[in-house]
KOLFI-21542 format. One record per residue (C-alpha): residue number from 0; residue in one letter; y, z, x. Coordinates in Angstrom, 3 decimals. Each point is the difference from the previous one (the first is absolute). Last residue first. Layout:
BEGIN
SITE    i  aa     north        up      east
SITE  NUM   a         Y         Z         X
...
END
This chain:
BEGIN
SITE    i  aa     north        up      east
SITE  118   l    -3.354     6.340    13.850
SITE  117   t     0.014    -1.018    -3.667
SITE  116   g     2.899     0.414    -2.397
SITE  115   p     2.058     2.422    -2.034
SITE  114   s     3.415     1.078     1.300
SITE  113   v     1.234     3.087    -1.852
SITE  112   r     1.703     2.286     2.520
SITE  111   y    -1.694     3.385    -0.318
SITE  110   r     1.122     3.465    -1.089
SITE  109   i    -2.454     2.853     0.435
SITE  108   v    -2.227     2.153    -2.213
SITE  107   d    -2.063     2.371     2.146
SITE  106   d    -3.698     0.198    -0.913
SITE  105   a    -1.185    -0.524     3.611
SITE  104   a     2.818     0.192     2.553
SITE  103   g     3.456    -1.541     0.316
SITE  102   s     2.401    -2.227     1.919
SITE  101   q     2.774    -1.707    -1.934
SITE  100   e     1.056    -3.581    -0.819
SITE   99   a    -3.634    -1.107     0.019
SITE   98   y    -0.469    -3.777    -0.209
SITE   97   g    -1.172    -2.238    -2.829
SITE   96   i    -2.765    -0.369    -2.587
SITE   95   i    -2.499    -1.348     2.518
SITE   94   r    -3.050    -2.254    -0.083
SITE   93   n    -2.365     0.185     2.945
SITE   92   g    -0.784    -3.317     1.702
SITE   91   t     0.855     1.150     3.517
SITE   90   t    -0.478     3.751     0.335
SITE   89   t     3.098     1.995     1.009
SITE   88   t    -0.178     2.416    -2.913
SITE   87   s     1.659     3.212    -1.158
SITE   86   i    -1.374     1.818    -3.021
SITE   85   a     1.253     0.096    -3.572
SITE   84   k    -2.076     1.594    -2.753
SITE   83   s    -2.260    -1.830    -2.467
SITE   82   s    -2.896     2.390     0.794
SITE   81   a    -2.028    -2.710     1.818
SITE   80   n     3.001    -0.645     2.291
SITE   79   a     2.985    -2.220    -0.760
SITE   78   t     2.341    -1.754     2.462
SITE   77   l     3.222     0.965     1.779
SITE   76   a     1.582    -1.620     3.089
SITE   75   a     1.458     2.712     2.234
SITE   74   g     3.772     0.255     0.519
SITE   73   r     0.093     3.762    -0.525
SITE   72   t    -3.224     1.591     1.230
SITE   71   v    -2.901     0.658    -2.369
SITE   70   t    -2.501     2.868    -0.065
SITE   69   g    -2.619    -0.361    -2.705
SITE   68   g    -0.522    -1.066    -3.611
SITE   67   l     3.702    -0.136    -0.800
SITE   66   r     1.579    -0.066    -3.472
SITE   65   v     2.541    -2.802    -0.547
SITE   64   e     3.707    -0.389    -0.766
SITE   63   g     1.889    -3.266    -0.289
SITE   62   i     3.009    -1.666     1.649
SITE   61   e     1.033    -3.679    -0.393
SITE   60   g    -2.054    -1.568    -2.728
SITE   59   i    -3.317     0.094    -1.794
SITE   58   h    -0.603     3.697    -0.721
SITE   57   v    -2.570     0.101    -2.821
SITE   56   d     0.624     1.313    -3.521
SITE   55   v    -3.220     0.801    -1.843
SITE   54   l    -0.242    -1.028    -3.638
SITE   53   e    -2.611     1.954    -1.910
SITE   52   g    -3.460    -1.387    -0.738
SITE   51   i    -1.914     2.546     2.081
SITE   50   a     2.180     3.054     0.576
SITE   49   k     3.096     0.130     2.226
SITE   48   d     1.237     2.695     2.418
SITE   47   l     3.746    -0.231     0.662
SITE   46   g     1.726    -0.331     3.392
SITE   45   d    -0.140    -3.799     0.248
SITE   44   a    -3.090    -1.956     0.987
SITE   43   a    -0.196    -1.413     3.528
SITE   42   g    -0.267    -3.710     0.767
SITE   41   i    -1.665    -3.210    -1.202
SITE   40   l    -3.012    -0.138     2.318
SITE   39   a    -2.535    -2.838    -0.150
SITE   38   d    -2.778     2.120     1.546
SITE   37   t    -0.799    -0.430     3.735
SITE   36   a     1.130     3.494     1.028
SITE   35   a    -2.421     1.447    -2.534
SITE   34   t    -0.050     2.184    -3.121
SITE   33   a     3.033    -1.142    -1.994
SITE   32   l     0.264     1.586    -3.434
SITE   31   t     0.255    -2.360    -2.965
SITE   30   a     2.731    -2.268    -1.319
SITE   29   a     0.413    -2.356    -2.968
SITE   28   g     2.655    -2.638    -0.790
SITE   27   d    -2.444    -2.889     0.265
SITE   26   a    -3.564     1.228    -0.360
SITE   25   s    -2.628     1.638     2.244
SITE   24   g     2.499     2.212     1.798
SITE   23   y     2.385    -0.661     2.888
SITE   22   r     0.127     2.846     2.485
SITE   21   v     1.410     3.514    -0.189
SITE   20   i     1.087     2.508     2.628
SITE   19   l     0.444     3.639    -1.051
SITE   18   y     3.466     1.554    -0.476
SITE   17   a    -0.788     1.790    -3.268
SITE   16   a    -3.571    -0.066    -1.291
SITE   15   v    -1.424    -3.124    -1.638
SITE   14   a    -2.631     0.279    -2.743
SITE   13   v    -1.896    -3.290    -0.130
SITE   12   e     0.813    -3.505    -1.280
SITE   11   a     3.717     0.895     0.048
SITE   10   r     2.167    -2.707    -1.653
SITE    9   y     2.630    -1.123     2.536
SITE    8   s     3.758     0.646     0.136
SITE    7   e     2.224    -1.278     2.826
SITE    6   f     2.335     2.330     1.869
SITE    5   r     3.080    -0.119     2.195
SITE    4   q     1.259     2.847     2.175
SITE    3   k     3.063     0.301     2.192
SITE    2   n     1.317     3.507    -0.728
SITE    1   s     2.664     0.867     2.574
SITE    0   m    -0.244     2.846     2.496
END
């Protein structure tokens, strides 16, 4: 399996655990944890926990990894739940970070195809 990951760095406004979904923060170049499917989602943080003020690398291209908040089937559109974890969505108007490349259950870390947008 090839490694097709691209990242962008953002200043963490809160502590960000590995593989959680982040949204745009209160200033340019900042990120905070996503807590709703309607947040302006950026993507999933990389595999390292970050403290407030540190740079958090966010998956922005091709293939990323994300922690699940429930059962997801490969191909499902992914959004954020209140715990900043990925869940599947079919709701019009929800923002997504992309599509599941693998099936998984709560707290699994899976690969996803980065394709941010709104359903």
